[in-house]
C-alpha positions as CSV (number, residue, x, y, z in Angstrom):
1,X,111.8,-89.3,88.5
2,X,110.3,-92.9,87.8
3,X,110.3,-95.4,90.5
4,X,111.8,-97.6,88.5
5,X,115.1,-95.7,88.4
6,X,115.4,-94.8,92.0
7,X,115.9,-98.4,93.1
8,X,119.1,-98.8,91.1
9,X,119.7,-95.0,91.7
10,X,119.7,-95.9,95.4
11,X,121.8,-99.0,95.5
12,X,124.6,-97.2,93.6
13,X,124.2,-94.8,96.0
14,X,124.4,-97.2,99.3
15,X,127.3,-99.0,97.5
16,X,129.8,-95.8,96.8
17,X,129.1,-95.3,100.3
18,X,131.1,-99.0,101.3
19,X,134.2,-98.0,99.0
20,X,135.0,-95.8,101.4
21,X,132.9,-95.5,104.8
22,X,135.4,-97.8,106.4
23,X,139.0,-96.8,104.9
24,X,138.3,-93.6,106.5
25,X,137.0,-94.6,109.8
26,X,140.9,-95.2,110.4
27,X,142.5,-91.7,110.8
28,X,140.4,-90.1,113.5
29,X,141.2,-93.2,116.0
30,X,144.9,-93.4,114.4
31,X,146.2,-91.9,117.9
32,X,144.4,-94.2,120.2
33,X,145.4,-96.8,118.0
34,X,148.9,-96.1,118.1
35,X,149.3,-96.2,121.9
36,X,147.2,-98.8,122.3
37,X,149.4,-101.4,120.2
38,X,152.3,-99.1,120.6
39,X,152.9,-98.8,116.9
40,X,155.7,-97.2,115.4
41,X,155.1,-94.0,112.8
42,X,156.4,-96.3,110.8
43,X,153.7,-98.9,111.7
44,X,150.6,-96.3,111.8
45,X,152.1,-95.4,107.8
46,X,152.1,-99.0,106.4
47,X,148.5,-98.9,107.6
48,X,147.7,-95.7,106.1
49,X,149.5,-97.2,102.5
50,X,148.0,-100.5,103.1
51,X,144.3,-99.5,101.2
52,X,146.1,-97.5,98.3
53,X,148.3,-101.1,97.5
54,X,145.7,-103.8,97.6
55,X,143.2,-101.5,96.0
56,X,145.9,-101.1,92.9
57,X,147.3,-105.3,93.1
58,X,143.3,-106.9,93.5
59,X,141.2,-105.3,90.9
60,X,142.7,-106.9,88.6
61,X,140.5,-109.8,90.8
62,X,137.9,-108.4,91.1
63,X,137.7,-108.1,86.8
64,X,138.0,-112.5,87.3
65,X,135.0,-112.6,89.4
66,X,133.3,-110.1,88.0
67,X,134.1,-112.8,84.6
68,X,133.0,-116.1,86.2
69,X,130.2,-114.7,88.3
70,X,128.7,-111.3,87.6
71,X,128.9,-108.0,88.8
72,X,125.8,-107.9,91.3
73,X,127.7,-111.8,93.7
74,X,131.0,-109.9,93.1
75,X,129.5,-106.2,94.5
76,X,127.5,-108.5,97.1
77,X,130.7,-110.4,98.4
78,X,133.2,-107.1,98.4
79,X,131.0,-105.2,100.9
80,X,130.8,-108.4,103.0
81,X,134.4,-109.2,103.1
82,X,135.1,-105.0,103.3
83,X,132.4,-105.2,106.1
84,X,133.4,-108.0,107.8
85,X,137.3,-107.7,107.6
86,X,136.9,-104.1,108.8
87,X,134.9,-105.1,112.0
88,X,137.3,-107.6,112.7
89,X,140.0,-105.0,113.3
90,X,138.5,-104.3,116.3
91,X,139.6,-107.5,117.6
92,X,143.3,-107.5,116.4
93,X,145.4,-108.4,119.4
94,X,148.5,-107.2,117.7
95,X,150.3,-104.9,114.8
96,X,150.4,-108.2,112.4
97,X,147.1,-109.3,112.8
98,X,145.2,-105.8,112.5
99,X,147.7,-105.2,109.3
100,X,146.0,-109.3,108.0
101,X,142.2,-107.5,109.0
102,X,142.7,-103.8,106.5
103,X,144.3,-106.2,104.3
104,X,141.2,-108.6,103.9
105,X,139.1,-105.3,104.1
106,X,140.7,-103.6,101.4
107,X,140.6,-106.7,99.3
108,X,137.2,-106.2,99.6
109,X,136.8,-102.4,98.8
110,X,139.1,-103.3,95.7
111,X,137.2,-106.6,93.8
112,X,133.6,-103.7,94.2
113,X,135.1,-100.9,92.1
114,X,135.5,-102.5,89.1
115,X,131.7,-104.1,89.6
116,X,129.8,-100.7,89.9
117,X,130.5,-99.4,86.3
118,X,129.3,-102.3,84.6
119,X,126.0,-102.2,86.9
120,X,125.9,-98.3,85.9
121,X,125.9,-99.6,81.8
122,X,123.2,-102.6,83.2
123,X,121.1,-100.6,84.8
124,X,121.0,-97.0,83.9
125,X,122.2,-97.4,80.2
126,X,120.8,-94.1,78.9
127,X,121.9,-91.9,81.9
128,X,125.6,-93.3,82.4
129,X,127.6,-90.1,83.8
130,X,124.5,-89.2,85.8
131,X,124.1,-93.1,87.5
132,X,128.1,-92.4,87.8
133,X,127.6,-88.9,89.5
134,X,125.3,-90.7,92.0
135,X,128.1,-93.5,93.2
136,X,130.4,-91.1,93.7
137,X,128.5,-88.5,95.3
138,X,127.7,-91.2,97.7
139,X,131.5,-92.2,97.9
140,X,132.6,-89.1,99.0
141,X,130.1,-88.5,101.9
142,X,131.5,-91.6,102.7
143,X,134.8,-89.9,102.9
144,X,133.2,-86.7,105.6
145,X,130.6,-89.2,107.6
146,X,133.3,-91.1,109.5
147,X,136.0,-88.5,109.7
148,X,133.5,-86.0,110.6
149,X,131.7,-88.4,113.8
150,X,133.7,-90.5,114.6
151,X,135.6,-88.1,117.8
152,X,132.3,-86.1,118.5
153,X,129.6,-89.4,118.4
154,X,130.7,-92.6,118.1
155,X,133.3,-93.1,120.5
156,X,131.5,-91.2,123.2
157,X,128.4,-93.7,121.9
158,X,130.6,-96.6,122.0
159,X,133.6,-96.3,124.4
160,X,136.8,-97.6,121.7
161,X,138.3,-97.6,118.7
162,X,137.9,-100.7,118.2
163,X,134.3,-100.8,118.8
164,X,133.8,-97.8,116.3
165,X,135.1,-100.3,113.3
166,X,131.8,-102.1,114.1
167,X,129.9,-99.4,113.8
168,X,131.6,-98.2,110.8
169,X,131.1,-101.6,108.9
170,X,127.1,-102.0,110.2
171,X,125.8,-100.3,107.1
172,X,128.2,-101.7,104.6
173,X,126.7,-105.2,105.6
174,X,123.4,-103.9,105.3
175,X,124.1,-102.3,102.2
176,X,125.6,-106.2,101.2
177,X,122.2,-107.8,102.6
178,X,120.2,-104.9,100.3
179,X,122.0,-105.9,97.0
180,X,121.1,-109.6,97.6
181,X,117.2,-108.9,98.5
182,X,116.2,-106.1,95.7
183,X,119.4,-105.5,93.1
184,X,118.0,-105.5,89.7
185,X,118.7,-108.3,87.6
186,X,122.1,-108.1,84.8
187,X,121.5,-109.0,81.0
188,X,121.9,-112.4,80.2
189,X,125.5,-113.5,78.3
190,X,124.7,-113.1,75.0
191,X,127.5,-116.0,74.4
192,X,128.5,-119.0,75.8
193,X,132.0,-118.0,75.4
194,X,133.6,-117.2,78.8
195,X,133.8,-113.5,79.7
196,X,137.4,-112.2,79.7
197,X,138.5,-111.0,82.5
198,X,142.1,-109.9,81.6
199,X,142.9,-106.6,80.9
200,X,143.7,-105.4,77.5
201,X,147.1,-104.1,78.4
202,X,147.9,-103.3,74.3
203,X,145.0,-101.4,74.2
204,X,146.5,-97.2,73.9
205,X,142.7,-96.1,75.8
206,X,143.3,-98.6,78.4
207,X,146.5,-96.6,78.7
208,X,145.5,-93.1,78.6
209,X,142.2,-93.6,80.8
210,X,144.3,-95.4,83.2
211,X,147.1,-92.6,83.2
212,X,144.4,-89.3,83.3
213,X,142.6,-91.6,86.2
214,X,146.4,-92.1,88.0
215,X,146.3,-88.1,87.2
216,X,143.2,-87.7,89.3
217,X,144.3,-89.6,92.1
218,X,147.6,-88.5,92.0
219,X,147.0,-84.7,92.2
220,X,144.3,-85.7,95.8
221,X,146.4,-87.8,97.5
222,X,149.8,-85.6,97.1
223,X,148.0,-82.3,98.1
224,X,146.7,-84.0,101.4
225,X,149.8,-85.4,101.8
226,X,151.7,-82.5,101.7
227,X,149.8,-79.6,102.5
228,X,149.9,-79.5,106.0
229,X,154.0,-80.3,106.3
230,X,154.5,-77.2,103.4
231,X,152.1,-74.8,105.7
232,X,154.6,-76.1,108.6
233,X,157.6,-75.3,106.8
234,X,156.7,-72.2,105.2
235,X,155.4,-70.5,108.3
236,X,151.9,-70.9,107.5
237,X,150.3,-73.4,110.0
238,X,147.5,-71.8,111.3
239,X,146.2,-72.3,108.1
240,X,146.5,-76.3,108.5
241,X,143.2,-76.9,109.3
242,X,141.5,-74.4,107.2
243,X,143.3,-75.8,104.0
244,X,142.5,-79.4,104.6
245,X,138.7,-78.9,105.3
246,X,138.8,-76.7,102.2
247,X,140.8,-79.4,100.2
248,X,137.9,-82.3,101.3
249,X,135.0,-80.2,101.8
250,X,134.5,-78.9,98.7
251,X,134.8,-82.4,96.9
252,X,131.4,-82.5,97.9
253,X,129.6,-79.5,96.2
254,X,131.2,-80.4,93.3
255,X,129.4,-84.0,93.5
256,X,127.0,-82.5,93.9
257,X,127.1,-80.4,91.1
258,X,128.3,-83.4,88.5
259,X,124.3,-85.2,89.6
260,X,123.1,-81.9,87.2
261,X,126.6,-81.7,84.9
262,X,128.4,-85.2,84.2
263,X,125.7,-86.3,81.9
264,X,126.5,-82.7,79.7
265,X,130.5,-82.9,80.1
266,X,131.1,-86.3,80.5
267,X,132.0,-86.1,76.2
268,X,133.0,-83.2,76.3
269,X,137.2,-82.8,75.6
270,X,136.2,-79.1,76.9
271,X,135.8,-79.8,80.1
272,X,139.0,-82.2,81.1
273,X,140.7,-79.4,79.4
274,X,139.1,-76.6,82.1
275,X,139.5,-79.0,85.2
276,X,142.9,-80.1,84.6
277,X,143.8,-76.4,83.9
278,X,141.6,-75.4,87.5
279,X,144.4,-78.2,89.2
280,X,147.4,-76.7,87.4
281,X,146.5,-73.7,88.6
282,X,145.3,-74.4,91.7
283,X,148.7,-76.2,92.9
284,X,150.8,-73.2,91.3
285,X,148.2,-71.1,93.6
286,X,149.0,-73.8,96.6
287,X,152.6,-73.5,95.6
288,X,153.1,-69.2,95.0
289,X,149.8,-67.1,97.2
290,X,150.5,-67.6,101.2
291,X,147.9,-67.0,103.1
292,X,144.6,-67.0,103.3
293,X,144.5,-67.7,99.3
294,X,145.8,-71.5,100.5
295,X,142.0,-72.3,101.9
296,X,141.2,-71.0,98.5
297,X,143.5,-72.8,96.4
298,X,142.7,-75.6,98.2
299,X,139.1,-75.6,98.0
300,X,139.5,-75.1,94.1
301,X,141.7,-78.2,93.9
302,X,139.0,-80.2,95.9
303,X,136.3,-79.5,94.0
304,X,137.9,-79.6,90.5
305,X,139.7,-83.1,90.8
306,X,136.1,-83.8,91.9
307,X,134.2,-83.3,89.2
308,X,137.7,-84.8,87.4
309,X,136.8,-87.9,89.4
310,X,133.3,-88.5,88.3
311,X,134.0,-87.8,84.6
312,X,136.6,-90.3,85.0
313,X,134.6,-93.0,86.4
314,X,131.9,-92.8,83.5
315,X,134.5,-93.5,80.6
316,X,134.6,-97.4,81.3
317,X,131.4,-97.8,80.7
318,X,130.9,-95.1,78.2
319,X,133.6,-96.4,75.7
320,X,133.8,-100.1,76.7
321,X,132.3,-102.5,74.8
322,X,130.0,-104.5,77.7
323,X,132.4,-107.0,78.4
324,X,135.3,-105.1,78.7
325,X,133.8,-102.6,80.9
326,X,135.0,-104.9,84.0
327,X,138.6,-105.2,82.2
328,X,139.0,-101.6,81.8
329,X,137.8,-100.4,84.7
330,X,140.0,-102.7,87.2
331,X,143.3,-101.7,84.4
332,X,142.5,-98.2,85.7
333,X,143.1,-98.9,89.3
334,X,145.4,-101.4,88.7
335,X,148.0,-98.7,87.1
336,X,146.4,-95.3,88.8
337,X,146.7,-96.0,92.1
338,X,150.3,-97.1,91.9
339,X,151.2,-93.9,90.4
340,X,149.6,-91.8,93.1
341,X,152.0,-93.5,95.1
342,X,155.2,-93.2,93.5
343,X,154.7,-89.5,92.3
344,X,154.7,-87.9,95.6
345,X,158.0,-90.2,96.7
346,X,159.9,-88.7,94.3
347,X,158.8,-85.4,94.8
348,X,159.5,-85.9,98.8
349,X,163.1,-87.1,97.6
350,X,163.4,-83.5,95.4
351,X,162.0,-81.8,98.5
352,X,165.0,-83.4,100.6
353,X,167.2,-82.6,98.2
354,X,166.2,-79.4,97.5
355,X,165.1,-77.9,100.5
356,X,162.5,-76.3,98.2
357,X,159.3,-76.7,99.8
358,X,157.6,-76.1,97.1
359,X,158.5,-79.4,95.2
360,X,155.4,-80.5,97.3
361,X,152.9,-79.7,94.8
362,X,155.4,-80.5,91.7
363,X,152.8,-84.4,91.9
364,X,149.6,-82.0,91.2
365,X,151.1,-80.1,88.5
366,X,152.3,-83.2,86.9
367,X,149.0,-84.7,87.6
368,X,147.3,-81.5,85.5
369,X,149.6,-81.8,82.6
370,X,149.0,-85.3,82.6
371,X,145.5,-85.3,82.0
372,X,145.3,-81.7,79.5
373,X,148.1,-83.6,76.9
374,X,145.9,-87.5,77.3
375,X,142.9,-85.3,77.0
376,X,142.7,-84.8,72.7
377,X,144.7,-88.7,73.0
378,X,141.0,-89.4,73.7
379,X,137.9,-90.3,71.5
380,X,135.1,-89.4,73.5
381,X,132.6,-89.8,71.0
382,X,133.5,-93.4,69.8
383,X,131.1,-96.0,70.3
384,X,131.1,-98.2,73.3
385,X,132.6,-102.0,71.9
């Protein structure tokens, strides 16, 4: 691999880290925040939901920023806002200020998410699948590090949950400075006409990609949400820790495997169908196979969903025109995140009404069916444009 290629790939990987590093710094210290700010469970739940809501609502403003300033300035702005707002959470004197800082941090993440696919296309046009796998690997790695290191390492080092936010914000701010100093330039615009930023909601491809991406998000978030309560309700509570670890850890081997395979699989319809089938099989296995099988199927779910995420994030750069990548990506996030919120809520109502705990995995099953059904409708071999 040439040195010319290593620099953009390193920046993409670090930017991928910036997408989740500060978001996942919260769960390990939730009990400390809860006690310090005297929060109710509803307030804790709201704190956890704010990032997903902003990821949806601020994606289109991110598209506007890309159209007006470019993907690199948008990435820098998103990284800086994410880092500063995340660190500011540590100075929160109450719940309202904590919420406001979390909203600002999440908006920073949301505006830089649509910037990465255009940069993949601009910097690594001949290896889009591979470059997408690189920044997705950074994203998934960043979901693991704060969860693994905050309690045993960071908290003993800094002494409080407030300073732990500053620690996890520092690499994000450093990435912003790195991008500012050494990021490759974007190709100059070929037309003097202002770039479009509002998604083309009439384009069927936008909706197909968005709902397929919604299936990926739904399967992951719903399984993480319901798995502990499901195991407790079914008497398999001893498997909760192992199952959650399997679900989330198995994303990493998948992301490394996709560094090798993404380029070969991204335009193959069969890859999406097989991965969707694995998600469907995992949902059924989790619902009907108790004991250690819960851990096994959790791992299969995490692996398949992670591989699907890499492929989906690569598609806007492959299938959309150069000036439309940010718009298609923004639309995908705007539609897919609310889908991942609504379906689990409906499944929770169904569980409460029926008393049947297996409803916990209906969202993942429906998500898998949607992926399998939508895959034949997408032309993976169309030229970008």
